[in-house]
C-alpha positions as CSV (number, residue, x, y, z in Angstrom):
1,M,40.8,-25.9,201.0
2,L,41.8,-23.4,198.3
3,K,45.4,-22.1,197.6
4,T,45.8,-18.4,197.0
5,L,48.3,-16.8,194.6
6,A,50.2,-15.5,197.6
7,G,50.6,-19.1,198.9
8,G,48.0,-18.8,201.7
9,T,45.0,-21.0,202.2
10,L,41.2,-20.3,202.2
11,T,38.7,-22.8,203.4
12,A,35.3,-23.0,201.7
13,T,32.3,-24.1,203.7
14,M,28.5,-23.9,203.6
15,K,26.7,-21.9,206.3
16,G,23.0,-21.2,206.2
17,G,22.8,-22.1,202.5
18,K,25.6,-19.7,201.6
19,L,29.2,-20.5,200.4
20,M,31.6,-19.0,202.9
21,L,35.4,-18.4,202.6
22,T,37.5,-18.4,205.8
23,D,41.0,-17.1,205.8
24,E,44.0,-18.3,207.9
25,K,43.2,-15.7,210.6
26,G,39.6,-16.7,211.0
27,G,38.1,-13.9,208.9
28,M,35.0,-15.1,207.0
29,G,33.0,-13.8,204.1
30,P,30.2,-15.0,201.9
31,V,30.4,-15.5,198.2
32,T,27.9,-13.0,196.8
33,Q,28.3,-13.7,193.1
34,A,29.9,-16.9,191.7
35,D,31.3,-17.7,188.2
36,V,31.9,-14.2,186.8
37,M,33.8,-14.7,183.5
38,Q,36.8,-12.4,182.9
39,S,39.3,-12.3,180.1
40,N,41.9,-14.0,182.2
41,G,39.7,-16.5,184.1
42,V,36.7,-16.7,186.4
43,I,36.2,-14.8,189.7
44,H,33.9,-15.2,192.6
45,V,32.8,-12.0,194.4
46,I,32.8,-11.8,198.2
47,D,31.7,-8.9,200.4
48,T,34.5,-9.1,203.0
49,V,38.3,-8.7,202.9
50,V,40.1,-12.0,203.6
51,M,43.8,-12.2,204.2
52,S,46.0,-15.0,202.7
53,N,48.8,-14.8,205.3
């Protein structure tokens, strides 16, 4: 379970060898690129919009 900045929750699971993020409404998207270093932290790229609330 991951907490978003907006106070929502995302659930991380493995599906078919891919890391998937699922939002509170059931929307699901795969992580396509992990550990992208930025000046203010690290991001993980997904190819789907997930909603926090």
